[in-house]
PDB file of N, CA, C and O in Angstrom, chain B, residues numbered from 101:
ATOM      1  N   UNK B 101      56.818  28.805  -6.342  1.00  0.00           N
ATOM      2  CA  UNK B 101      55.668  29.551  -6.698  1.00  0.00           C
ATOM      3  C   UNK B 101      55.885  30.413  -7.930  1.00  0.00           C
ATOM      4  O   UNK B 101      54.973  30.636  -8.726  1.00  0.00           O
ATOM      5  N   UNK B 102      57.107  30.887  -8.066  1.00  0.00           N
ATOM      6  CA  UNK B 102      57.417  31.736  -9.183  1.00  0.00           C
ATOM      7  C   UNK B 102      57.105  31.029 -10.514  1.00  0.00           C
ATOM      8  O   UNK B 102      56.493  31.588 -11.424  1.00  0.00           O
ATOM      9  N   UNK B 103      57.573  29.736 -10.574  1.00  0.00           N
ATOM     10  CA  UNK B 103      57.351  29.011 -11.848  1.00  0.00           C
ATOM     11  C   UNK B 103      55.870  28.792 -12.101  1.00  0.00           C
ATOM     12  O   UNK B 103      55.418  28.876 -13.243  1.00  0.00           O
ATOM     13  N   UNK B 104      55.111  28.512 -11.050  1.00  0.00           N
ATOM     14  CA  UNK B 104      53.691  28.318 -11.242  1.00  0.00           C
ATOM     15  C   UNK B 104      53.054  29.624 -11.730  1.00  0.00           C
ATOM     16  O   UNK B 104      52.244  29.605 -12.656  1.00  0.00           O
ATOM     17  N   UNK B 105      53.409  30.740 -11.123  1.00  0.00           N
ATOM     18  CA  UNK B 105      52.837  32.045 -11.562  1.00  0.00           C
ATOM     19  C   UNK B 105      53.191  32.331 -13.038  1.00  0.00           C
ATOM     20  O   UNK B 105      52.352  32.757 -13.831  1.00  0.00           O
ATOM     21  N   UNK B 106      54.451  32.081 -13.361  1.00  0.00           N
ATOM     22  CA  UNK B 106      54.922  32.345 -14.734  1.00  0.00           C
ATOM     23  C   UNK B 106      54.131  31.443 -15.765  1.00  0.00           C
ATOM     24  O   UNK B 106      53.728  31.898 -16.836  1.00  0.00           O
ATOM     25  N   UNK B 107      53.944  30.179 -15.382  1.00  0.00           N
ATOM     26  CA  UNK B 107      53.185  29.234 -16.248  1.00  0.00           C
ATOM     27  C   UNK B 107      51.711  29.697 -16.299  1.00  0.00           C
ATOM     28  O   UNK B 107      51.087  29.659 -17.360  1.00  0.00           O
ATOM     29  N   UNK B 108      51.186  30.111 -15.208  1.00  0.00           N
ATOM     30  CA  UNK B 108      49.750  30.606 -15.180  1.00  0.00           C
ATOM     31  C   UNK B 108      49.590  31.775 -16.171  1.00  0.00           C
ATOM     32  O   UNK B 108      48.669  31.815 -16.987  1.00  0.00           O
ATOM     33  N   UNK B 109      50.511  32.697 -16.058  1.00  0.00           N
ATOM     34  CA  UNK B 109      50.481  33.897 -16.915  1.00  0.00           C
ATOM     35  C   UNK B 109      50.669  33.473 -18.442  1.00  0.00           C
ATOM     36  O   UNK B 109      50.068  34.069 -19.336  1.00  0.00           O
ATOM     37  N   UNK B 110      51.471  32.492 -18.671  1.00  0.00           N
ATOM     38  CA  UNK B 110      51.694  32.057 -20.075  1.00  0.00           C
ATOM     39  C   UNK B 110      50.646  31.087 -20.577  1.00  0.00           C
ATOM     40  O   UNK B 110      50.621  30.758 -21.763  1.00  0.00           O
ATOM     41  N   UNK B 111      49.789  30.632 -19.700  1.00  0.00           N
ATOM     42  CA  UNK B 111      48.772  29.630 -20.061  1.00  0.00           C
ATOM     43  C   UNK B 111      49.300  28.227 -20.257  1.00  0.00           C
ATOM     44  O   UNK B 111      48.728  27.447 -21.019  1.00  0.00           O
ATOM     45  N   UNK B 112      50.391  27.896 -19.575  1.00  0.00           N
ATOM     46  CA  UNK B 112      50.986  26.608 -19.794  1.00  0.00           C
ATOM     47  C   UNK B 112      51.046  25.759 -18.472  1.00  0.00           C
ATOM     48  O   UNK B 112      51.952  24.943 -18.305  1.00  0.00           O
ATOM     49  N   UNK B 113      50.090  25.962 -17.562  1.00  0.00           N
ATOM     50  CA  UNK B 113      50.058  25.239 -16.337  1.00  0.00           C
ATOM     51  C   UNK B 113      49.936  23.711 -16.572  1.00  0.00           C
ATOM     52  O   UNK B 113      50.486  22.897 -15.830  1.00  0.00           O
ATOM     53  N   UNK B 114      49.200  23.375 -17.622  1.00  0.00           N
ATOM     54  CA  UNK B 114      49.001  21.950 -17.921  1.00  0.00           C
ATOM     55  C   UNK B 114      50.332  21.221 -18.170  1.00  0.00           C
ATOM     56  O   UNK B 114      50.435  20.021 -17.917  1.00  0.00           O
ATOM     57  N   UNK B 115      51.332  21.932 -18.658  1.00  0.00           N
ATOM     58  CA  UNK B 115      52.606  21.292 -18.958  1.00  0.00           C
ATOM     59  C   UNK B 115      53.348  20.861 -17.668  1.00  0.00           C
ATOM     60  O   UNK B 115      54.280  20.062 -17.758  1.00  0.00           O
ATOM     61  N   UNK B 116      52.989  21.332 -16.548  1.00  0.00           N
ATOM     62  CA  UNK B 116      53.616  21.010 -15.284  1.00  0.00           C
ATOM     63  C   UNK B 116      53.162  19.685 -14.709  1.00  0.00           C
ATOM     64  O   UNK B 116      53.810  19.149 -13.810  1.00  0.00           O
ATOM     65  N   UNK B 117      52.027  19.131 -15.224  1.00  0.00           N
ATOM     66  CA  UNK B 117      51.427  17.966 -14.670  1.00  0.00           C
ATOM     67  C   UNK B 117      52.114  16.730 -15.317  1.00  0.00           C
ATOM     68  O   UNK B 117      52.296  16.658 -16.533  1.00  0.00           O
ATOM     69  N   UNK B 118      52.479  15.778 -14.455  1.00  0.00           N
ATOM     70  CA  UNK B 118      53.061  14.548 -14.889  1.00  0.00           C
ATOM     71  C   UNK B 118      52.085  13.860 -15.837  1.00  0.00           C
ATOM     72  O   UNK B 118      50.922  13.715 -15.460  1.00  0.00           O
ATOM     73  N   UNK B 119      52.452  13.439 -16.998  1.00  0.00           N
ATOM     74  CA  UNK B 119      51.525  12.818 -17.947  1.00  0.00           C
ATOM     75  C   UNK B 119      50.823  11.532 -17.345  1.00  0.00           C
ATOM     76  O   UNK B 119      49.702  11.186 -17.718  1.00  0.00           O
ATOM     77  N   UNK B 120      51.517  10.883 -16.439  1.00  0.00           N
ATOM     78  CA  UNK B 120      50.957   9.672 -15.814  1.00  0.00           C
ATOM     79  C   UNK B 120      49.750  10.006 -14.953  1.00  0.00           C
ATOM     80  O   UNK B 120      48.952   9.120 -14.648  1.00  0.00           O
ATOM     81  N   UNK B 121      49.598  11.278 -14.550  1.00  0.00           N
ATOM     82  CA  UNK B 121      48.486  11.690 -13.685  1.00  0.00           C
ATOM     83  C   UNK B 121      47.220  11.954 -14.546  1.00  0.00           C
ATOM     84  O   UNK B 121      46.103  11.988 -14.029  1.00  0.00           O
ATOM     85  N   UNK B 122      47.420  12.133 -15.832  1.00  0.00           N
ATOM     86  CA  UNK B 122      46.259  12.539 -16.655  1.00  0.00           C
ATOM     87  C   UNK B 122      45.115  11.485 -16.618  1.00  0.00           C
ATOM     88  O   UNK B 122      43.968  11.828 -16.905  1.00  0.00           O
ATOM     89  N   UNK B 123      45.406  10.246 -16.277  1.00  0.00           N
ATOM     90  CA  UNK B 123      44.310   9.261 -16.171  1.00  0.00           C
ATOM     91  C   UNK B 123      43.557   9.438 -14.899  1.00  0.00           C
ATOM     92  O   UNK B 123      42.450   8.912 -14.783  1.00  0.00           O
ATOM     93  N   UNK B 124      44.088  10.156 -13.916  1.00  0.00           N
ATOM     94  CA  UNK B 124      43.435  10.354 -12.613  1.00  0.00           C
ATOM     95  C   UNK B 124      42.778  11.726 -12.432  1.00  0.00           C
ATOM     96  O   UNK B 124      41.804  11.875 -11.694  1.00  0.00           O
ATOM     97  N   UNK B 125      43.337  12.717 -13.124  1.00  0.00           N
ATOM     98  CA  UNK B 125      42.810  14.080 -12.863  1.00  0.00           C
ATOM     99  C   UNK B 125      42.734  14.812 -14.254  1.00  0.00           C
ATOM    100  O   UNK B 125      43.603  14.614 -15.103  1.00  0.00           O
ATOM    101  N   UNK B 126      41.727  15.620 -14.457  1.00  0.00           N
ATOM    102  CA  UNK B 126      41.549  16.291 -15.700  1.00  0.00           C
ATOM    103  C   UNK B 126      42.375  17.605 -15.708  1.00  0.00           C
ATOM    104  O   UNK B 126      42.656  18.187 -14.661  1.00  0.00           O
ATOM    105  N   UNK B 127      42.736  18.030 -16.884  1.00  0.00           N
ATOM    106  CA  UNK B 127      43.521  19.272 -16.993  1.00  0.00           C
ATOM    107  C   UNK B 127      42.694  20.415 -16.456  1.00  0.00           C
ATOM    108  O   UNK B 127      43.284  21.314 -15.856  1.00  0.00           O
ATOM    109  N   UNK B 128      41.378  20.469 -16.614  1.00  0.00           N
ATOM    110  CA  UNK B 128      40.534  21.529 -16.105  1.00  0.00           C
ATOM    111  C   UNK B 128      40.569  21.496 -14.559  1.00  0.00           C
ATOM    112  O   UNK B 128      40.574  22.556 -13.934  1.00  0.00           O
ATOM    113  N   UNK B 129      40.593  20.343 -13.952  1.00  0.00           N
ATOM    114  CA  UNK B 129      40.667  20.325 -12.473  1.00  0.00           C
ATOM    115  C   UNK B 129      42.050  20.849 -11.992  1.00  0.00           C
ATOM    116  O   UNK B 129      42.133  21.526 -10.967  1.00  0.00           O
ATOM    117  N   UNK B 130      43.065  20.549 -12.699  1.00  0.00           N
ATOM    118  CA  UNK B 130      44.405  21.063 -12.323  1.00  0.00           C
ATOM    119  C   UNK B 130      44.400  22.536 -12.445  1.00  0.00           C
ATOM    120  O   UNK B 130      44.872  23.219 -11.536  1.00  0.00           O
ATOM    121  N   UNK B 131      43.879  23.091 -13.547  1.00  0.00           N
ATOM    122  CA  UNK B 131      43.847  24.533 -13.706  1.00  0.00           C
ATOM    123  C   UNK B 131      43.003  25.216 -12.618  1.00  0.00           C
ATOM    124  O   UNK B 131      43.357  26.286 -12.122  1.00  0.00           O
ATOM    125  N   UNK B 132      41.910  24.593 -12.270  1.00  0.00           N
ATOM    126  CA  UNK B 132      41.116  25.142 -11.192  1.00  0.00           C
ATOM    127  C   UNK B 132      41.836  25.205  -9.888  1.00  0.00           C
ATOM    128  O   UNK B 132      41.808  26.215  -9.184  1.00  0.00           O
ATOM    129  N   UNK B 133      42.510  24.067  -9.557  1.00  0.00           N
ATOM    130  CA  UNK B 133      43.271  24.000  -8.243  1.00  0.00           C
ATOM    131  C   UNK B 133      44.369  25.088  -8.215  1.00  0.00           C
ATOM    132  O   UNK B 133      44.567  25.762  -7.204  1.00  0.00           O
ATOM    133  N   UNK B 134      45.068  25.236  -9.346  1.00  0.00           N
ATOM    134  CA  UNK B 134      46.132  26.240  -9.474  1.00  0.00           C
ATOM    135  C   UNK B 134      45.537  27.636  -9.325  1.00  0.00           C
ATOM    136  O   UNK B 134      46.083  28.462  -8.593  1.00  0.00           O
ATOM    137  N   UNK B 135      44.460  27.905  -9.987  1.00  0.00           N
ATOM    138  CA  UNK B 135      43.769  29.155  -9.991  1.00  0.00           C
ATOM    139  C   UNK B 135      43.376  29.532  -8.521  1.00  0.00           C
ATOM    140  O   UNK B 135      43.657  30.636  -8.055  1.00  0.00           O
ATOM    141  N   UNK B 136      42.740  28.603  -7.842  1.00  0.00           N
ATOM    142  CA  UNK B 136      42.360  28.872  -6.457  1.00  0.00           C
ATOM    143  C   UNK B 136      43.569  29.063  -5.513  1.00  0.00           C
ATOM    144  O   UNK B 136      43.553  29.910  -4.619  1.00  0.00           O
ATOM    145  N   UNK B 137      44.591  28.265  -5.739  1.00  0.00           N
ATOM    146  CA  UNK B 137      45.798  28.409  -4.907  1.00  0.00           C
ATOM    147  C   UNK B 137      46.408  29.804  -5.141  1.00  0.00           C
ATOM    148  O   UNK B 137      46.838  30.456  -4.189  1.00  0.00           O
ATOM    149  N   UNK B 138      46.444  30.239  -6.341  1.00  0.00           N
ATOM    150  CA  UNK B 138      46.983  31.620  -6.628  1.00  0.00           C
ATOM    151  C   UNK B 138      46.106  32.699  -5.975  1.00  0.00           C
ATOM    152  O   UNK B 138      46.626  33.717  -5.519  1.00  0.00           O
ATOM    153  N   UNK B 139      44.804  32.491  -5.926  1.00  0.00           N
ATOM    154  CA  UNK B 139      43.955  33.446  -5.199  1.00  0.00           C
ATOM    155  C   UNK B 139      44.270  33.489  -3.709  1.00  0.00           C
ATOM    156  O   UNK B 139      44.120  34.527  -3.065  1.00  0.00           O
ATOM    157  N   UNK B 140      44.699  32.375  -3.177  1.00  0.00           N
ATOM    158  CA  UNK B 140      44.990  32.254  -1.713  1.00  0.00           C
ATOM    159  C   UNK B 140      46.318  32.883  -1.318  1.00  0.00           C
ATOM    160  O   UNK B 140      46.565  33.078  -0.128  1.00  0.00           O
ATOM    161  N   UNK B 141      47.175  33.203  -2.269  1.00  0.00           N
ATOM    162  CA  UNK B 141      48.552  33.757  -1.888  1.00  0.00           C
ATOM    163  C   UNK B 141      48.738  35.158  -2.498  1.00  0.00           C
ATOM    164  O   UNK B 141      49.875  35.594  -2.679  1.00  0.00           O
ATOM    165  N   UNK B 142      47.673  35.850  -2.808  1.00  0.00           N
ATOM    166  CA  UNK B 142      47.772  37.163  -3.361  1.00  0.00           C
ATOM    167  C   UNK B 142      48.427  38.154  -2.390  1.00  0.00           C
ATOM    168  O   UNK B 142      48.358  37.986  -1.172  1.00  0.00           O
ATOM    169  N   UNK B 143      49.050  39.166  -2.941  1.00  0.00           N
ATOM    170  CA  UNK B 143      49.786  40.170  -2.190  1.00  0.00           C
ATOM    171  C   UNK B 143      48.902  40.800  -1.042  1.00  0.00           C
ATOM    172  O   UNK B 143      49.320  40.871   0.113  1.00  0.00           O
ATOM    173  N   UNK B 144      47.768  41.213  -1.393  1.00  0.00           N
ATOM    174  CA  UNK B 144      46.896  41.891  -0.437  1.00  0.00           C
ATOM    175  C   UNK B 144      45.998  40.834   0.267  1.00  0.00           C
ATOM    176  O   UNK B 144      45.169  40.193  -0.379  1.00  0.00           O
ATOM    177  N   UNK B 145      46.173  40.672   1.555  1.00  0.00           N
ATOM    178  CA  UNK B 145      45.394  39.672   2.317  1.00  0.00           C
ATOM    179  C   UNK B 145      43.833  39.850   2.147  1.00  0.00           C
ATOM    180  O   UNK B 145      43.082  38.876   2.174  1.00  0.00           O
ATOM    181  N   UNK B 146      43.406  41.083   1.979  1.00  0.00           N
ATOM    182  CA  UNK B 146      41.970  41.339   1.833  1.00  0.00           C
ATOM    183  C   UNK B 146      41.493  40.767   0.519  1.00  0.00           C
ATOM    184  O   UNK B 146      40.291  40.533   0.388  1.00  0.00           O
ATOM    185  N   UNK B 147      42.316  40.531  -0.435  1.00  0.00           N
ATOM    186  CA  UNK B 147      41.922  39.948  -1.798  1.00  0.00           C
ATOM    187  C   UNK B 147      41.877  38.396  -1.708  1.00  0.00           C
ATOM    188  O   UNK B 147      41.351  37.753  -2.617  1.00  0.00           O
ATOM    189  N   UNK B 148      42.396  37.816  -0.675  1.00  0.00           N
ATOM    190  CA  UNK B 148      42.463  36.378  -0.536  1.00  0.00           C
ATOM    191  C   UNK B 148      41.061  35.854  -0.134  1.00  0.00           C
ATOM    192  O   UNK B 148      40.393  36.492   0.680  1.00  0.00           O
ATOM    193  N   UNK B 149      40.606  34.723  -0.677  1.00  0.00           N
ATOM    194  CA  UNK B 149      39.340  34.191  -0.274  1.00  0.00           C
ATOM    195  C   UNK B 149      39.324  33.577   1.101  1.00  0.00           C
ATOM    196  O   UNK B 149      40.361  33.087   1.548  1.00  0.00           O
ATOM    197  N   UNK B 150      38.252  33.576   1.768  1.00  0.00           N
ATOM    198  CA  UNK B 150      38.127  32.833   3.051  1.00  0.00           C
ATOM    199  C   UNK B 150      37.978  31.374   2.754  1.00  0.00           C
ATOM    200  O   UNK B 150      37.652  30.997   1.628  1.00  0.00           O
ATOM    201  N   UNK B 151      38.214  30.526   3.760  1.00  0.00           N
ATOM    202  CA  UNK B 151      38.184  29.143   3.495  1.00  0.00           C
ATOM    203  C   UNK B 151      36.861  28.581   3.028  1.00  0.00           C
ATOM    204  O   UNK B 151      36.851  27.604   2.279  1.00  0.00           O
ATOM    205  N   UNK B 152      35.730  29.162   3.443  1.00  0.00           N
ATOM    206  CA  UNK B 152      34.477  28.662   2.962  1.00  0.00           C
ATOM    207  C   UNK B 152      34.303  28.980   1.436  1.00  0.00           C
ATOM    208  O   UNK B 152      33.658  28.234   0.699  1.00  0.00           O
ATOM    209  N   UNK B 153      34.886  30.076   1.024  1.00  0.00           N
ATOM    210  CA  UNK B 153      34.853  30.368  -0.393  1.00  0.00           C
ATOM    211  C   UNK B 153      35.812  29.442  -1.191  1.00  0.00           C
ATOM    212  O   UNK B 153      35.499  29.072  -2.323  1.00  0.00           O
ATOM    213  N   UNK B 154      36.917  29.087  -0.638  1.00  0.00           N
ATOM    214  CA  UNK B 154      37.819  28.108  -1.271  1.00  0.00           C
ATOM    215  C   UNK B 154      37.100  26.836  -1.491  1.00  0.00           C
ATOM    216  O   UNK B 154      37.119  26.298  -2.598  1.00  0.00           O
ATOM    217  N   UNK B 155      36.444  26.314  -0.444  1.00  0.00           N
ATOM    218  CA  UNK B 155      35.737  25.079  -0.548  1.00  0.00           C
ATOM    219  C   UNK B 155      34.668  25.173  -1.660  1.00  0.00           C
ATOM    220  O   UNK B 155      34.578  24.275  -2.497  1.00  0.00           O
ATOM    221  N   UNK B 156      33.863  26.245  -1.676  1.00  0.00           N
ATOM    222  CA  UNK B 156      32.854  26.450  -2.687  1.00  0.00           C
ATOM    223  C   UNK B 156      33.485  26.472  -4.056  1.00  0.00           C
ATOM    224  O   UNK B 156      32.972  25.824  -4.968  1.00  0.00           O
ATOM    225  N   UNK B 157      34.571  27.184  -4.240  1.00  0.00           N
ATOM    226  CA  UNK B 157      35.258  27.273  -5.529  1.00  0.00           C
ATOM    227  C   UNK B 157      35.701  25.964  -6.036  1.00  0.00           C
ATOM    228  O   UNK B 157      35.526  25.674  -7.219  1.00  0.00           O
ATOM    229  N   UNK B 158      36.295  25.115  -5.161  1.00  0.00           N
ATOM    230  CA  UNK B 158      36.790  23.835  -5.594  1.00  0.00           C
ATOM    231  C   UNK B 158      35.636  22.864  -5.852  1.00  0.00           C
ATOM    232  O   UNK B 158      35.757  21.999  -6.719  1.00  0.00           O
ATOM    233  N   UNK B 159      34.553  22.978  -5.145  1.00  0.00           N
ATOM    234  CA  UNK B 159      33.450  22.005  -5.214  1.00  0.00           C
ATOM    235  C   UNK B 159      32.497  22.406  -6.385  1.00  0.00           C
ATOM    236  O   UNK B 159      31.826  21.514  -6.903  1.00  0.00           O
ATOM    237  N   UNK B 160      32.401  23.614  -6.808  1.00  0.00           N
ATOM    238  CA  UNK B 160      31.464  24.038  -7.828  1.00  0.00           C
ATOM    239  C   UNK B 160      32.015  23.897  -9.211  1.00  0.00           C
ATOM    240  O   UNK B 160      33.200  24.114  -9.467  1.00  0.00           O
ATOM    241  N   UNK B 161      31.110  23.523 -10.112  1.00  0.00           N
ATOM    242  CA  UNK B 161      31.494  23.479 -11.524  1.00  0.00           C
ATOM    243  C   UNK B 161      31.216  24.766 -12.241  1.00  0.00           C
ATOM    244  O   UNK B 161      31.774  25.026 -13.306  1.00  0.00           O
ATOM    245  N   UNK B 162      30.341  25.592 -11.656  1.00  0.00           N
ATOM    246  CA  UNK B 162      29.897  26.795 -12.356  1.00  0.00           C
ATOM    247  C   UNK B 162      30.314  28.128 -11.781  1.00  0.00           C
ATOM    248  O   UNK B 162      30.010  29.172 -12.359  1.00  0.00           O
ATOM    249  N   UNK B 163      31.001  28.117 -10.662  1.00  0.00           N
ATOM    250  CA  UNK B 163      31.420  29.396 -10.056  1.00  0.00           C
ATOM    251  C   UNK B 163      32.494  30.069 -10.908  1.00  0.00           C
ATOM    252  O   UNK B 163      33.418  29.415 -11.392  1.00  0.00           O
ATOM    253  N   UNK B 164      32.361  31.372 -11.082  1.00  0.00           N
ATOM    254  CA  UNK B 164      33.403  32.094 -11.825  1.00  0.00           C
ATOM    255  C   UNK B 164      34.413  32.660 -10.824  1.00  0.00           C
ATOM    256  O   UNK B 164      34.075  33.196  -9.768  1.00  0.00           O
ATOM    257  N   UNK B 165      35.713  32.498 -11.243  1.00  0.00           N
ATOM    258  CA  UNK B 165      36.833  32.916 -10.402  1.00  0.00           C
ATOM    259  C   UNK B 165      37.383  34.189 -10.774  1.00  0.00           C
ATOM    260  O   UNK B 165      37.495  34.464 -11.968  1.00  0.00           O
ATOM    261  N   UNK B 166      37.759  35.046  -9.825  1.00  0.00           N
ATOM    262  CA  UNK B 166      38.405  36.310 -10.153  1.00  0.00           C
ATOM    263  C   UNK B 166      39.775  36.031 -10.699  1.00  0.00           C
ATOM    264  O   UNK B 166      40.303  34.932 -10.532  1.00  0.00           O
ATOM    265  N   UNK B 167      40.357  37.008 -11.346  1.00  0.00           N
ATOM    266  CA  UNK B 167      41.765  36.887 -11.831  1.00  0.00           C
ATOM    267  C   UNK B 167      42.717  37.093 -10.704  1.00  0.00           C
ATOM    268  O   UNK B 167      42.634  38.119 -10.029  1.00  0.00           O
ATOM    269  N   UNK B 168      43.652  36.148 -10.447  1.00  0.00           N
ATOM    270  CA  UNK B 168      44.562  36.379  -9.369  1.00  0.00           C
ATOM    271  C   UNK B 168      45.606  37.416  -9.659  1.00  0.00           C
ATOM    272  O   UNK B 168      45.977  37.620 -10.815  1.00  0.00           O
ATOM    273  N   UNK B 169      46.104  38.098  -8.598  1.00  0.00           N
ATOM    274  CA  UNK B 169      47.225  39.000  -8.793  1.00  0.00           C
ATOM    275  C   UNK B 169      48.476  38.266  -8.426  1.00  0.00           C
ATOM    276  O   UNK B 169      48.394  37.102  -8.033  1.00  0.00           O
ATOM    277  N   UNK B 170      49.624  38.870  -8.530  1.00  0.00           N
ATOM    278  CA  UNK B 170      50.898  38.210  -8.295  1.00  0.00           C
ATOM    279  C   UNK B 170      50.899  37.678  -6.855  1.00  0.00           C
ATOM    280  O   UNK B 170      50.350  38.323  -5.961  1.00  0.00           O
ATOM    281  N   UNK B 171      51.492  36.544  -6.629  1.00  0.00           N
ATOM    282  CA  UNK B 171      51.668  36.045  -5.236  1.00  0.00           C
ATOM    283  C   UNK B 171      52.444  37.055  -4.444  1.00  0.00           C
ATOM    284  O   UNK B 171      53.270  37.792  -4.982  1.00  0.00           O
ATOM    285  N   UNK B 172      52.157  37.087  -3.088  1.00  0.00           N
ATOM    286  CA  UNK B 172      52.751  38.044  -2.214  1.00  0.00           C
ATOM    287  C   UNK B 172      54.318  38.033  -2.268  1.00  0.00           C
ATOM    288  O   UNK B 172      54.939  39.070  -2.501  1.00  0.00           O
ATOM    289  N   UNK B 173      54.911  36.888  -2.057  1.00  0.00           N
ATOM    290  CA  UNK B 173      56.352  36.882  -1.971  1.00  0.00           C
ATOM    291  C   UNK B 173      57.024  37.020  -3.302  1.00  0.00           C
ATOM    292  O   UNK B 173      58.171  37.463  -3.373  1.00  0.00           O
ATOM    293  N   UNK B 174      56.326  36.643  -4.390  1.00  0.00           N
ATOM    294  CA  UNK B 174      56.809  36.863  -5.757  1.00  0.00           C
ATOM    295  C   UNK B 174      56.958  38.370  -6.021  1.00  0.00           C
ATOM    296  O   UNK B 174      57.964  38.832  -6.560  1.00  0.00           O
ATOM    297  N   UNK B 175      55.926  39.110  -5.622  1.00  0.00           N
ATOM    298  CA  UNK B 175      55.849  40.569  -5.878  1.00  0.00           C
ATOM    299  C   UNK B 175      56.931  41.336  -5.088  1.00  0.00           C
ATOM    300  O   UNK B 175      57.443  42.366  -5.527  1.00  0.00           O
ATOM    301  N   UNK B 176      57.246  40.793  -3.926  1.00  0.00           N
ATOM    302  CA  UNK B 176      58.170  41.575  -3.031  1.00  0.00           C
ATOM    303  C   UNK B 176      59.622  41.294  -3.363  1.00  0.00           C
ATOM    304  O   UNK B 176      60.424  42.226  -3.412  1.00  0.00           O
ATOM    305  N   UNK B 177      59.979  40.071  -3.587  1.00  0.00           N
ATOM    306  CA  UNK B 177      61.457  39.814  -3.709  1.00  0.00           C
ATOM    307  C   UNK B 177      61.753  38.645  -4.677  1.00  0.00           C
ATOM    308  O   UNK B 177      62.707  37.900  -4.453  1.00  0.00           O
ATOM    309  N   UNK B 178      60.989  38.482  -5.695  1.00  0.00           N
ATOM    310  CA  UNK B 178      61.298  37.540  -6.765  1.00  0.00           C
ATOM    311  C   UNK B 178      61.182  36.077  -6.380  1.00  0.00           C
ATOM    312  O   UNK B 178      61.763  35.218  -7.043  1.00  0.00           O
ATOM    313  N   UNK B 179      60.458  35.783  -5.341  1.00  0.00           N
ATOM    314  CA  UNK B 179      60.202  34.320  -5.071  1.00  0.00           C
ATOM    315  C   UNK B 179      60.854  33.824  -3.775  1.00  0.00           C
ATOM    316  O   UNK B 179      60.405  32.816  -3.229  1.00  0.00           O
ATOM    317  N   UNK B 180      61.865  34.473  -3.277  1.00  0.00           N
ATOM    318  CA  UNK B 180      62.495  33.897  -2.046  1.00  0.00           C
ATOM    319  C   UNK B 180      62.006  34.718  -0.856  1.00  0.00           C
ATOM    320  O   UNK B 180      61.949  35.947  -0.893  1.00  0.00           O
ATOM    321  N   UNK B 181      61.654  33.978   0.211  1.00  0.00           N
ATOM    322  CA  UNK B 181      61.205  34.659   1.446  1.00  0.00           C
ATOM    323  C   UNK B 181      62.437  34.768   2.294  1.00  0.00           C
ATOM    324  O   UNK B 181      63.225  33.826   2.369  1.00  0.00           O
ATOM    325  N   UNK B 182      62.626  35.923   2.950  1.00  0.00           N
ATOM    326  CA  UNK B 182      63.696  36.135   3.857  1.00  0.00           C
ATOM    327  C   UNK B 182      63.615  35.115   5.026  1.00  0.00           C
ATOM    328  O   UNK B 182      62.545  34.875   5.586  1.00  0.00           O
ATOM    329  N   UNK B 183      64.763  34.539   5.365  1.00  0.00           N
ATOM    330  CA  UNK B 183      64.768  33.687   6.479  1.00  0.00           C
ATOM    331  C   UNK B 183      64.328  32.234   6.243  1.00  0.00           C
ATOM    332  O   UNK B 183      64.317  31.415   7.162  1.00  0.00           O
ATOM    333  N   UNK B 184      63.958  31.934   4.954  1.00  0.00           N
ATOM    334  CA  UNK B 184      63.523  30.586   4.636  1.00  0.00           C
ATOM    335  C   UNK B 184      64.670  29.907   3.905  1.00  0.00           C
ATOM    336  O   UNK B 184      65.260  30.469   2.983  1.00  0.00           O
ATOM    337  N   UNK B 185      64.981  28.662   4.341  1.00  0.00           N
ATOM    338  CA  UNK B 185      66.094  27.909   3.759  1.00  0.00           C
ATOM    339  C   UNK B 185      65.836  27.649   2.362  1.00  0.00           C
ATOM    340  O   UNK B 185      64.685  27.444   1.976  1.00  0.00           O
ATOM    341  N   UNK B 186      66.879  27.641   1.533  1.00  0.00           N
ATOM    342  CA  UNK B 186      66.775  27.259   0.110  1.00  0.00           C
ATOM    343  C   UNK B 186      67.104  25.874  -0.045  1.00  0.00           C
ATOM    344  O   UNK B 186      67.367  25.181   0.938  1.00  0.00           O
ATOM    345  N   UNK B 187      67.109  25.397  -1.285  1.00  0.00           N
ATOM    346  CA  UNK B 187      67.441  23.956  -1.603  1.00  0.00           C
ATOM    347  C   UNK B 187      68.986  23.736  -1.421  1.00  0.00           C
ATOM    348  O   UNK B 187      69.428  22.588  -1.370  1.00  0.00           O
ATOM    349  N   UNK B 188      69.736  24.737  -1.331  1.00  0.00           N
ATOM    350  CA  UNK B 188      71.137  24.570  -1.244  1.00  0.00           C
ATOM    351  C   UNK B 188      71.532  24.132   0.169  1.00  0.00           C
ATOM    352  O   UNK B 188      70.996  24.664   1.141  1.00  0.00           O
ATOM    353  N   UNK B 189      72.423  23.210   0.301  1.00  0.00           N
ATOM    354  CA  UNK B 189      72.862  22.753   1.573  1.00  0.00           C
ATOM    355  C   UNK B 189      73.853  23.724   2.212  1.00  0.00           C
ATOM    356  O   UNK B 189      74.714  24.277   1.527  1.00  0.00           O
ATOM    357  N   UNK B 190      73.734  23.924   3.490  1.00  0.00           N
ATOM    358  CA  UNK B 190      74.678  24.848   4.125  1.00  0.00           C
ATOM    359  C   UNK B 190      75.689  24.056   4.961  1.00  0.00           C
ATOM    360  O   UNK B 190      76.555  24.662   5.591  1.00  0.00           O
ATOM    361  N   UNK B 191      75.605  22.740   4.986  1.00  0.00           N
ATOM    362  CA  UNK B 191      76.571  21.909   5.732  1.00  0.00           C
ATOM    363  C   UNK B 191      77.884  21.795   4.949  1.00  0.00           C
ATOM    364  O   UNK B 191      77.903  21.740   3.719  1.00  0.00           O
ATOM    365  N   UNK B 192      78.966  21.763   5.707  1.00  0.00           N
ATOM    366  CA  UNK B 192      80.260  21.617   5.017  1.00  0.00           C
ATOM    367  C   UNK B 192      81.075  20.565   5.705  1.00  0.00           C
ATOM    368  O   UNK B 192      82.198  20.284   5.287  1.00  0.00           O
TER     369      UNK B 192
END
């Protein structure tokens, strides 16, 4: 999530999409999905949209979206959630 947030802030979300996908999905649709996803993981739960709003945001071509704030776990501890396994293997 940290990388997505940083790309969002830099305006480079499009660079994360596999070029082979560009024939199936538009860059504007990708940006909209990322925007809505970031709204859903904001620090303050009261700022997060309800599911009916999420559906409306994704379905509408004209709805204006609020600016997302930092994702909850990004703001607290730099991207790692306590107690969640990382990509590193713990087996020896």
